NUMAR-287313 format. One line per field, with one value per residue: residue in three letters; residue number from 1; chain; x, y, z of N, C-alpha, C, O in turn. Coordinates in steps of 0.2 Angstrom, whole numbers, plus 5000, padded with zeros to 4 digits. Example, Ala and Ser with C-alpha at 12.3 -4.5 7.8 and 13.67 -1.06 7.14 Angstrom:
2
aa	(ALA  SER) $
i	(1  2) $
ch	(A  A) $
n.xx	(5066  5064) $
n.yy	(4972  4989) $
n.zz	(5039  5035) $
ca.xx	(5062  5068) $
ca.yy	(4978  4995) $
ca.zz	(5039  5036) $
c.xx	(5066  5064) $
c.yy	(4984  5000) $
c.zz	(5039  5039) $
o.xx	(5071  5067) $
o.yy	(4983  5006) $
o.zz	(5042  5040) $
//
This chain:
259
aa	(MET  LEU  ASN  GLN  PRO  TRP  LEU  LEU  LEU  ARG  ARG  PHE  VAL  CYS  GLU  ARG  MET  LYS  ILE  PRO  TRP  SER  GLU  ILE  ARG  LEU  ARG  ARG  SER  PRO  ARG  GLY  LYS  PRO  TYR  LEU  ALA  ALA  PRO  LEU  GLU  VAL  SER  PRO  ASP  SER  GLY  PRO  THR  PRO  GLN  ALA  TRP  GLY  PHE  ASN  LEU  SER  HIS  GLN  GLY  ASP  TYR  ALA  VAL  LEU  ALA  ALA  GLU  PRO  ARG  ARG  GLN  VAL  GLY  VAL  ASP  ILE  MET  LYS  THR  THR  MET  PRO  GLY  SER  SER  SER  VAL  PRO  GLU  PHE  PHE  ARG  ILE  MET  THR  ARG  GLN  PHE  THR  GLU  TYR  GLU  TRP  ARG  VAL  ILE  GLN  SER  ALA  GLY  SER  GLU  HIS  GLN  GLN  LEU  ALA  ALA  PHE  TYR  ARG  HIS  TRP  ALA  LEU  LYS  GLU  SER  PHE  ILE  LYS  ALA  ILE  GLY  THR  GLY  LEU  GLY  PHE  ASN  LEU  GLN  ARG  ALA  GLU  PHE  HIS  LEU  ALA  THR  GLU  PRO  LEU  LYS  GLU  GLY  ARG  VAL  LEU  ARG  GLN  THR  LYS  MET  LEU  LEU  ASP  GLU  GLU  GLU  ALA  GLU  ASP  TRP  LEU  PHE  GLU  GLU  SER  LEU  MET  ASP  PRO  ASP  HIS  HIS  VAL  ALA  VAL  ALA  LEU  ALA  PRO  ALA  ASP  THR  LEU  HIS  SER  THR  PRO  PRO  PRO  SER  SER  LEU  PRO  LEU  PRO  THR  THR  PHE  THR  LEU  LEU  SER  PHE  ARG  ASP  LEU  ILE  ALA  SER  ALA  SER  PRO  LEU  VAL  GLU  GLU  ASP  PRO  ALA  TYR  TRP  ASP  SER  PHE  GLU  MET  LYS  ALA  GLU  ALA  PRO  ARG  ARG  GLN  SER  ASP  THR  CYS  SER  PRO  ILE  SER  LEU) $
i	(1  2  3  4  5  6  7  8  9  10  11  12  13  14  15  16  17  18  19  20  21  22  23  24  25  26  27  28  29  30  31  32  33  34  35  36  37  38  39  40  41  42  43  44  45  46  47  48  49  50  51  52  53  54  55  56  57  58  59  60  61  62  63  64  65  66  67  68  69  70  71  72  73  74  75  76  77  78  79  80  81  82  83  84  85  86  87  88  89  90  91  92  93  94  95  96  97  98  99  100  101  102  103  104  105  106  107  108  109  110  111  112  113  114  115  116  117  118  119  120  121  122  123  124  125  126  127  128  129  130  131  132  133  134  135  136  137  138  139  140  141  142  143  144  145  146  147  148  149  150  151  152  153  154  155  156  157  158  159  160  161  162  163  164  165  166  167  168  169  170  171  172  173  174  175  176  177  178  179  180  181  182  183  184  185  186  187  188  189  190  191  192  193  194  195  196  197  198  199  200  201  202  203  204  205  206  207  208  209  210  211  212  213  214  215  216  217  218  219  220  221  222  223  224  225  226  227  228  229  230  231  232  233  234  235  236  237  238  239  240  241  242  243  244  245  246  247  248  249  250  251  252  253  254  255  256  257  258  259) $
ch	(A  A  A  A  A  A  A  A  A  A  A  A  A  A  A  A  A  A  A  A  A  A  A  A  A  A  A  A  A  A  A  A  A  A  A  A  A  A  A  A  A  A  A  A  A  A  A  A  A  A  A  A  A  A  A  A  A  A  A  A  A  A  A  A  A  A  A  A  A  A  A  A  A  A  A  A  A  A  A  A  A  A  A  A  A  A  A  A  A  A  A  A  A  A  A  A  A  A  A  A  A  A  A  A  A  A  A  A  A  A  A  A  A  A  A  A  A  A  A  A  A  A  A  A  A  A  A  A  A  A  A  A  A  A  A  A  A  A  A  A  A  A  A  A  A  A  A  A  A  A  A  A  A  A  A  A  A  A  A  A  A  A  A  A  A  A  A  A  A  A  A  A  A  A  A  A  A  A  A  A  A  A  A  A  A  A  A  A  A  A  A  A  A  A  A  A  A  A  A  A  A  A  A  A  A  A  A  A  A  A  A  A  A  A  A  A  A  A  A  A  A  A  A  A  A  A  A  A  A  A  A  A  A  A  A  A  A  A  A  A  A  A  A  A  A  A  A  A  A  A  A  A  A  A  A  A  A  A  A) $
n.xx	(5678  5663  5661  5653  5648  5646  5637  5626  5624  5620  5609  5600  5599  5593  5581  5575  5577  5573  5581  5587  5597  5608  5610  5615  5628  5641  5652  5667  5670  5684  5688  5685  5671  5656  5646  5631  5633  5629  5621  5607  5595  5579  5565  5548  5539  5546  5547  5554  5568  5578  5574  5582  5594  5604  5617  5628  5641  5648  5660  5665  5673  5661  5651  5643  5637  5623  5617  5604  5595  5582  5586  5596  5612  5622  5631  5639  5646  5653  5659  5669  5671  5687  5701  5717  5730  5744  5748  5745  5730  5730  5742  5737  5727  5735  5742  5731  5728  5726  5715  5703  5693  5697  5686  5679  5689  5688  5676  5677  5687  5682  5673  5673  5678  5693  5688  5675  5679  5686  5674  5667  5677  5677  5664  5663  5672  5666  5655  5662  5668  5657  5652  5662  5662  5650  5651  5661  5675  5687  5703  5709  5702  5701  5699  5696  5688  5675  5665  5658  5643  5636  5621  5611  5604  5607  5615  5606  5603  5593  5587  5586  5595  5594  5598  5611  5622  5632  5645  5652  5666  5665  5652  5634  5629  5615  5609  5612  5610  5611  5611  5612  5616  5616  5623  5626  5632  5646  5647  5646  5635  5635  5625  5626  5616  5611  5604  5604  5606  5609  5604  5591  5574  5573  5567  5567  5578  5570  5559  5561  5556  5552  5567  5573  5579  5593  5591  5594  5603  5605  5617  5610  5599  5605  5608  5596  5589  5599  5608  5618  5632  5642  5645  5644  5659  5665  5678  5685  5681  5686  5700  5702  5698  5709  5719  5732  5728  5731  5743  5739  5739  5748  5741  5728  5726  5720  5724  5727  5719  5723  5715) $
n.yy	(5411  5415  5428  5434  5447  5448  5438  5444  5454  5447  5441  5452  5457  5447  5445  5458  5465  5455  5447  5432  5421  5414  5422  5434  5446  5453  5466  5476  5494  5504  5510  5502  5501  5491  5485  5482  5472  5475  5470  5463  5449  5450  5445  5443  5450  5461  5471  5480  5484  5482  5491  5506  5505  5511  5504  5498  5490  5484  5478  5473  5468  5459  5459  5460  5472  5478  5492  5499  5509  5515  5525  5533  5539  5529  5525  5515  5511  5501  5501  5494  5497  5497  5495  5502  5492  5493  5505  5519  5527  5541  5542  5535  5544  5555  5550  5550  5563  5572  5567  5572  5587  5602  5605  5593  5585  5591  5587  5573  5571  5576  5567  5559  5545  5535  5524  5529  5540  5533  5527  5538  5543  5532  5533  5545  5542  5531  5539  5547  5538  5532  5542  5544  5532  5532  5542  5537  5540  5536  5534  5546  5558  5572  5571  5581  5590  5586  5589  5583  5586  5580  5572  5578  5569  5554  5539  5524  5506  5498  5509  5522  5536  5552  5564  5570  5581  5586  5597  5602  5607  5618  5622  5618  5603  5600  5591  5579  5565  5557  5541  5534  5520  5507  5491  5483  5487  5490  5491  5502  5509  5519  5526  5534  5545  5552  5561  5552  5558  5574  5580  5576  5575  5571  5565  5575  5572  5573  5566  5553  5536  5532  5528  5512  5499  5488  5471  5456  5442  5425  5413  5403  5410  5419  5411  5406  5408  5404  5397  5384  5391  5386  5370  5355  5347  5332  5328  5338  5339  5326  5328  5338  5332  5323  5330  5334  5337  5353  5356  5360  5376  5382  5391  5387  5375  5367  5370  5363  5369  5375  5375) $
n.zz	(5114  5124  5136  5151  5150  5136  5134  5140  5132  5120  5124  5126  5113  5107  5113  5115  5102  5094  5086  5079  5089  5083  5072  5077  5076  5083  5085  5089  5090  5083  5094  5104  5108  5110  5096  5086  5072  5055  5038  5045  5046  5052  5063  5057  5065  5070  5062  5047  5050  5064  5080  5083  5095  5108  5117  5131  5140  5155  5167  5183  5198  5207  5197  5181  5170  5159  5150  5141  5129  5118  5104  5110  5115  5125  5140  5152  5168  5180  5196  5209  5226  5233  5243  5238  5231  5231  5237  5249  5254  5253  5244  5233  5229  5226  5215  5206  5204  5192  5186  5191  5195  5205  5212  5213  5219  5232  5236  5236  5246  5257  5262  5273  5282  5276  5269  5265  5258  5247  5242  5237  5228  5218  5214  5208  5198  5191  5185  5176  5168  5162  5155  5145  5139  5133  5123  5116  5115  5120  5129  5126  5130  5140  5157  5166  5159  5161  5174  5189  5198  5212  5217  5230  5238  5247  5240  5239  5241  5229  5224  5211  5207  5198  5199  5198  5191  5176  5172  5157  5150  5159  5158  5160  5155  5148  5140  5144  5154  5170  5178  5194  5204  5217  5217  5227  5244  5240  5226  5214  5201  5186  5174  5158  5148  5133  5119  5103  5091  5086  5075  5072  5078  5095  5110  5125  5139  5150  5147  5147  5153  5170  5180  5182  5193  5191  5184  5191  5184  5182  5177  5170  5166  5157  5146  5142  5130  5121  5107  5098  5091  5082  5074  5084  5090  5093  5094  5099  5113  5117  5115  5125  5136  5138  5142  5155  5172  5179  5191  5208  5215  5229  5237  5234  5241  5256  5273  5288  5303  5319  5334) $
ca.xx	(5674  5659  5661  5646  5645  5644  5631  5621  5622  5617  5602  5597  5598  5589  5574  5572  5577  5570  5585  5589  5603  5613  5611  5618  5635  5644  5659  5669  5673  5691  5690  5683  5664  5653  5640  5628  5635  5623  5614  5604  5588  5575  5559  5543  5535  5550  5548  5560  5574  5578  5574  5589  5595  5610  5619  5634  5643  5654  5661  5671  5671  5656  5645  5643  5630  5622  5612  5601  5589  5581  5588  5600  5619  5622  5637  5638  5652  5652  5666  5669  5675  5692  5707  5722  5734  5751  5749  5740  5724  5733  5746  5733  5724  5740  5743  5726  5726  5724  5709  5697  5694  5698  5679  5678  5693  5686  5670  5680  5692  5678  5668  5673  5684  5696  5683  5670  5683  5686  5668  5666  5681  5674  5657  5665  5676  5661  5652  5666  5669  5650  5651  5667  5660  5644  5653  5666  5681  5692  5707  5712  5698  5704  5693  5695  5683  5669  5665  5651  5640  5632  5614  5612  5601  5612  5613  5604  5602  5586  5584  5590  5596  5595  5599  5618  5623  5638  5648  5656  5670  5662  5645  5630  5627  5608  5606  5615  5606  5615  5607  5616  5613  5621  5621  5627  5636  5653  5647  5642  5634  5633  5623  5625  5611  5610  5601  5609  5607  5606  5601  5584  5570  5574  5564  5572  5579  5565  5553  5562  5552  5556  5572  5572  5585  5595  5588  5600  5602  5609  5620  5605  5595  5608  5608  5589  5588  5605  5608  5625  5635  5646  5643  5647  5664  5666  5685  5687  5680  5690  5706  5702  5698  5715  5724  5733  5726  5736  5745  5736  5744  5748  5735  5722  5725  5718  5729  5724  5719  5723  5710) $
ca.yy	(5409  5420  5430  5435  5453  5447  5434  5449  5458  5443  5440  5458  5458  5442  5446  5465  5466  5450  5444  5425  5420  5412  5427  5440  5448  5458  5469  5482  5499  5505  5512  5496  5501  5485  5487  5476  5473  5474  5469  5457  5447  5450  5441  5447  5455  5466  5477  5479  5485  5483  5498  5509  5505  5512  5500  5498  5485  5485  5473  5474  5465  5453  5460  5462  5475  5481  5497  5500  5513  5516  5531  5536  5537  5525  5522  5512  5509  5499  5501  5491  5501  5493  5498  5502  5487  5495  5512  5521  5530  5548  5541  5533  5550  5559  5548  5551  5570  5575  5565  5576  5594  5604  5604  5585  5582  5593  5583  5566  5571  5578  5562  5556  5540  5533  5520  5534  5544  5529  5526  5544  5543  5527  5535  5550  5538  5528  5544  5550  5532  5531  5548  5543  5526  5534  5546  5533  5544  5532  5537  5553  5563  5575  5570  5587  5594  5584  5590  5581  5589  5574  5573  5579  5563  5549  5533  5518  5500  5497  5515  5525  5543  5555  5572  5572  5585  5587  5602  5600  5613  5623  5624  5613  5599  5599  5585  5573  5562  5552  5537  5531  5515  5503  5484  5482  5493  5491  5491  5508  5509  5525  5526  5541  5545  5558  5560  5549  5562  5580  5583  5574  5576  5566  5567  5577  5568  5573  5562  5546  5533  5532  5523  5505  5495  5482  5465  5451  5436  5419  5410  5399  5415  5421  5406  5403  5408  5402  5391  5383  5395  5381  5363  5351  5343  5328  5327  5344  5337  5321  5331  5342  5327  5319  5335  5333  5342  5357  5356  5365  5380  5381  5395  5383  5369  5368  5368  5361  5374  5373  5379) $
ca.zz	(5120  5126  5143  5153  5147  5129  5134  5142  5126  5115  5127  5125  5106  5105  5116  5113  5095  5090  5081  5082  5093  5078  5067  5080  5074  5087  5084  5093  5086  5084  5101  5109  5110  5106  5092  5082  5065  5050  5039  5049  5045  5058  5062  5053  5069  5072  5057  5042  5053  5072  5083  5085  5102  5111  5123  5133  5145  5160  5172  5188  5205  5207  5193  5174  5169  5153  5150  5134  5128  5111  5101  5114  5117  5131  5143  5158  5171  5187  5200  5216  5231  5236  5245  5233  5233  5232  5240  5254  5250  5250  5239  5227  5227  5223  5208  5201  5204  5186  5183  5194  5196  5212  5216  5214  5225  5238  5238  5238  5252  5263  5262  5279  5283  5270  5265  5262  5252  5241  5239  5233  5222  5213  5212  5202  5192  5187  5181  5171  5163  5159  5149  5140  5135  5129  5117  5112  5113  5123  5134  5124  5133  5146  5161  5169  5156  5164  5181  5191  5204  5214  5220  5238  5241  5247  5236  5243  5237  5227  5221  5206  5207  5192  5201  5197  5185  5173  5168  5152  5149  5164  5156  5162  5149  5149  5136  5147  5160  5173  5183  5198  5208  5220  5216  5234  5247  5237  5219  5211  5194  5183  5167  5155  5143  5129  5112  5099  5085  5087  5069  5071  5084  5100  5116  5130  5144  5155  5144  5148  5158  5177  5180  5186  5195  5187  5186  5192  5180  5183  5170  5166  5163  5151  5140  5141  5122  5117  5102  5096  5085  5078  5075  5089  5088  5098  5095  5104  5120  5118  5116  5131  5142  5139  5145  5162  5176  5181  5198  5212  5218  5237  5240  5233  5245  5262  5278  5295  5308  5326  5338) $
c.xx	(5670  5660  5654  5644  5643  5638  5625  5619  5618  5610  5598  5595  5593  5582  5571  5572  5575  5574  5587  5596  5609  5614  5614  5626  5637  5651  5661  5672  5680  5693  5687  5675  5660  5647  5638  5630  5629  5626  5613  5597  5585  5569  5554  5540  5539  5551  5553  5567  5573  5577  5581  5590  5603  5611  5626  5635  5648  5654  5667  5668  5667  5651  5647  5636  5630  5616  5610  5595  5588  5583  5592  5608  5619  5629  5636  5645  5650  5659  5665  5674  5680  5698  5713  5727  5741  5753  5744  5735  5727  5738  5742  5730  5729  5742  5738  5724  5723  5718  5702  5699  5695  5691  5678  5682  5691  5680  5672  5683  5688  5672  5668  5680  5687  5692  5678  5673  5684  5680  5666  5670  5679  5668  5659  5668  5671  5657  5656  5667  5662  5650  5656  5665  5654  5646  5659  5673  5688  5697  5710  5708  5701  5698  5692  5690  5676  5669  5658  5649  5635  5626  5615  5609  5606  5610  5611  5602  5594  5583  5589  5590  5597  5597  5606  5619  5631  5639  5653  5660  5667  5655  5640  5628  5620  5605  5608  5611  5610  5611  5612  5613  5618  5618  5621  5631  5643  5653  5643  5641  5632  5631  5622  5621  5611  5607  5606  5610  5604  5603  5594  5581  5571  5571  5569  5573  5574  5559  5555  5558  5556  5561  5570  5579  5587  5592  5594  5598  5607  5612  5615  5600  5598  5608  5602  5587  5593  5604  5615  5627  5639  5643  5647  5653  5667  5674  5688  5687  5685  5697  5707  5702  5704  5720  5725  5731  5732  5737  5741  5741  5743  5742  5729  5721  5723  5723  5725  5724  5719  5719  5713) $
c.yy	(5415  5422  5432  5442  5452  5443  5439  5452  5454  5442  5446  5458  5453  5443  5453  5467  5461  5447  5437  5425  5419  5417  5434  5440  5454  5460  5474  5487  5500  5507  5507  5496  5495  5488  5481  5477  5471  5473  5463  5455  5447  5446  5446  5452  5460  5472  5476  5480  5485  5490  5500  5509  5507  5507  5500  5492  5487  5479  5474  5471  5459  5454  5462  5466  5478  5486  5498  5505  5515  5524  5536  5534  5534  5523  5520  5510  5507  5499  5498  5495  5496  5497  5497  5497  5488  5501  5513  5525  5537  5547  5539  5540  5555  5557  5550  5558  5573  5572  5568  5583  5596  5603  5597  5583  5585  5589  5576  5566  5573  5573  5559  5551  5538  5529  5524  5538  5540  5528  5532  5545  5538  5529  5540  5547  5535  5533  5546  5544  5531  5536  5546  5537  5528  5538  5542  5536  5540  5536  5544  5559  5566  5575  5576  5591  5592  5584  5588  5584  5584  5577  5574  5573  5558  5543  5527  5512  5500  5504  5518  5533  5546  5563  5574  5576  5585  5594  5600  5607  5619  5625  5617  5609  5596  5593  5579  5571  5557  5548  5534  5526  5511  5496  5481  5487  5495  5492  5497  5508  5516  5524  5533  5540  5552  5556  5557  5553  5569  5584  5581  5575  5570  5569  5569  5572  5567  5568  5555  5543  5533  5527  5517  5503  5490  5476  5460  5445  5431  5417  5407  5404  5418  5417  5403  5403  5406  5396  5390  5388  5391  5374  5359  5347  5339  5327  5332  5342  5331  5323  5335  5337  5323  5324  5333  5338  5346  5356  5361  5369  5380  5385  5391  5377  5371  5366  5367  5367  5372  5378  5379) $
c.zz	(5122  5134  5145  5150  5140  5129  5136  5136  5121  5118  5125  5118  5104  5107  5115  5106  5091  5084  5083  5084  5088  5073  5070  5078  5078  5085  5089  5088  5087  5091  5106  5111  5106  5102  5088  5075  5061  5043  5043  5047  5051  5057  5060  5058  5072  5067  5052  5045  5061  5074  5084  5092  5103  5117  5125  5139  5149  5165  5177  5194  5204  5201  5186  5173  5162  5154  5143  5134  5121  5110  5106  5114  5124  5133  5150  5161  5178  5190  5207  5221  5234  5238  5240  5236  5235  5235  5245  5250  5248  5244  5232  5224  5223  5216  5203  5201  5198  5183  5186  5194  5203  5215  5217  5219  5232  5241  5240  5245  5258  5265  5269  5280  5276  5266  5261  5257  5246  5238  5234  5227  5216  5210  5206  5196  5188  5182  5175  5166  5159  5153  5144  5136  5131  5123  5113  5111  5115  5128  5132  5127  5139  5151  5165  5166  5158  5171  5184  5198  5207  5217  5227  5241  5241  5243  5241  5238  5235  5224  5216  5206  5200  5193  5199  5190  5182  5170  5163  5149  5153  5162  5157  5155  5150  5145  5139  5154  5163  5178  5187  5203  5212  5219  5223  5237  5244  5230  5217  5204  5192  5176  5164  5149  5139  5122  5107  5093  5086  5081  5068  5078  5089  5106  5121  5135  5149  5153  5145  5153  5165  5177  5184  5188  5191  5189  5186  5188  5182  5176  5166  5163  5156  5145  5139  5133  5118  5112  5100  5090  5080  5079  5080  5086  5093  5099  5099  5111  5121  5119  5123  5137  5143  5142  5153  5166  5179  5189  5202  5215  5226  5240  5239  5238  5252  5268  5284  5299  5315  5330  5345) $
o.xx	(5673  5660  5650  5638  5637  5634  5620  5613  5613  5605  5592  5589  5588  5577  5565  5567  5574  5572  5590  5600  5614  5620  5616  5629  5635  5655  5657  5675  5683  5699  5687  5673  5661  5644  5641  5628  5624  5632  5617  5593  5587  5566  5554  5538  5537  5554  5557  5571  5568  5580  5585  5587  5607  5607  5630  5630  5652  5649  5672  5662  5668  5646  5653  5631  5634  5612  5615  5591  5593  5581  5590  5609  5616  5633  5632  5649  5646  5664  5659  5680  5678  5699  5713  5729  5744  5759  5739  5736  5726  5737  5744  5730  5727  5742  5739  5718  5718  5716  5697  5704  5694  5692  5676  5680  5691  5679  5670  5682  5690  5668  5663  5685  5685  5692  5676  5670  5683  5679  5663  5668  5678  5666  5656  5667  5671  5655  5653  5667  5663  5647  5654  5666  5653  5644  5660  5675  5693  5694  5713  5710  5702  5693  5686  5687  5672  5673  5653  5653  5630  5625  5620  5611  5609  5604  5614  5600  5590  5577  5595  5584  5601  5597  5607  5616  5635  5635  5658  5656  5666  5653  5642  5625  5619  5600  5606  5610  5613  5608  5617  5607  5624  5612  5617  5633  5645  5658  5636  5646  5628  5635  5619  5621  5611  5607  5612  5616  5598  5600  5590  5584  5570  5572  5574  5569  5572  5555  5550  5556  5562  5560  5566  5584  5583  5591  5598  5592  5613  5610  5614  5598  5595  5608  5601  5584  5593  5600  5619  5623  5640  5640  5653  5652  5670  5676  5693  5692  5688  5701  5712  5705  5706  5726  5721  5731  5737  5732  5741  5746  5738  5740  5724  5715  5724  5726  5720  5729  5715  5720  5710) $
o.yy	(5421  5417  5433  5442  5455  5443  5438  5453  5456  5442  5445  5460  5454  5442  5453  5470  5462  5445  5436  5428  5422  5417  5439  5436  5459  5455  5477  5486  5497  5506  5509  5492  5495  5493  5476  5482  5468  5473  5458  5460  5443  5445  5452  5458  5465  5477  5471  5477  5487  5494  5496  5514  5505  5506  5502  5491  5491  5476  5476  5470  5454  5449  5464  5463  5479  5485  5498  5505  5516  5528  5542  5529  5537  5520  5523  5508  5510  5496  5499  5497  5492  5502  5492  5497  5485  5503  5510  5527  5539  5551  5542  5541  5558  5561  5551  5560  5576  5575  5567  5585  5592  5601  5595  5579  5581  5587  5573  5562  5573  5574  5556  5553  5540  5530  5523  5539  5542  5528  5532  5547  5540  5528  5540  5548  5535  5531  5547  5545  5530  5535  5547  5537  5525  5537  5544  5534  5541  5541  5547  5564  5562  5578  5576  5596  5596  5580  5590  5585  5583  5582  5570  5571  5556  5541  5527  5513  5502  5504  5516  5535  5543  5566  5580  5574  5584  5596  5597  5611  5625  5630  5612  5612  5591  5590  5574  5576  5552  5551  5530  5527  5511  5494  5477  5492  5500  5493  5497  5506  5519  5520  5537  5535  5557  5550  5559  5552  5569  5589  5584  5575  5564  5574  5566  5568  5562  5566  5551  5546  5534  5521  5518  5504  5487  5475  5459  5442  5432  5419  5407  5403  5419  5420  5398  5398  5407  5392  5395  5389  5394  5372  5361  5344  5341  5326  5331  5343  5331  5321  5334  5338  5321  5321  5332  5344  5343  5355  5367  5367  5378  5383  5393  5375  5377  5361  5370  5371  5368  5384  5382) $
o.zz	(5122  5138  5140  5149  5138  5124  5133  5135  5118  5114  5124  5116  5100  5103  5113  5104  5084  5079  5089  5081  5088  5070  5066  5079  5077  5084  5093  5083  5091  5093  5112  5115  5100  5104  5088  5072  5063  5042  5043  5046  5056  5052  5061  5056  5076  5069  5052  5042  5063  5071  5087  5095  5099  5121  5121  5142  5148  5166  5174  5196  5200  5201  5184  5175  5158  5157  5138  5139  5118  5114  5107  5112  5128  5130  5153  5158  5182  5187  5210  5219  5238  5235  5237  5242  5239  5235  5246  5244  5243  5240  5227  5218  5218  5211  5197  5199  5198  5178  5183  5195  5207  5221  5223  5223  5236  5247  5245  5249  5264  5269  5271  5279  5271  5260  5256  5252  5241  5232  5229  5222  5211  5205  5201  5191  5182  5177  5170  5160  5153  5148  5138  5130  5125  5117  5108  5105  5113  5130  5137  5126  5144  5151  5168  5169  5158  5174  5181  5202  5204  5220  5230  5247  5236  5242  5246  5233  5239  5223  5216  5207  5196  5188  5199  5185  5186  5166  5165  5147  5150  5165  5156  5151  5153  5147  5137  5158  5160  5183  5184  5205  5209  5220  5225  5234  5244  5227  5217  5200  5195  5172  5167  5145  5143  5120  5107  5090  5086  5082  5064  5083  5087  5108  5121  5136  5152  5157  5143  5158  5165  5174  5189  5185  5187  5195  5182  5189  5183  5171  5160  5157  5151  5139  5135  5131  5112  5113  5100  5085  5075  5084  5081  5081  5098  5105  5102  5115  5127  5124  5126  5142  5149  5144  5156  5164  5181  5192  5200  5218  5228  5245  5242  5238  5254  5267  5286  5299  5317  5329  5350) $
//
């Protein structure tokens, strides 16, 4: 069964790389990063091979997001600012102490109210995750090696910031560019971009086009170019239709309210 992040990726590959929906083969690397399996036959107007795109997916809270850029390493992460479910904010921060540097913790804990501190925490977390996902190393990377210095300009909905810098092993990583945006007041997105191949000529980060905000797509938008991947099996629906409906949980039922 396809979930929305993979539908996003299929739509992107079909529309931008001109590969027919039914010929798209998606796989995950041993570390879980999605990639387009090859070889693939592409339409005549797309050239002999598809343009080399970097792309990445993330989903949390109310959104799934996809970021893509030609000839770049790409990582994306979305985080929703939520109160920790089983502990207080100070206890939650204590548990996560080793994930951030002393400088980052000073920034997070000086943000203001507990909700503002959590927003700063998840902003930093999204930046770190976007970097980890771009390089594809997985959970074995020591997150304290990457220290983020946030843009002084506040994040606002409808705008993308590129001023945040990363220190990698205490040195500024000049080849890396980070784009930050808000889907809404509670959902923060970070996109990490870097040259895909240091052995060949790649335009510097400053040459990238001006950043754009994410485009919201409905489910109908996602499947606009879709085609069946397998032949229809009427017996499958007949079998599904005969299944007994699961009993409703008490939390799903409505209770009368006294006013």
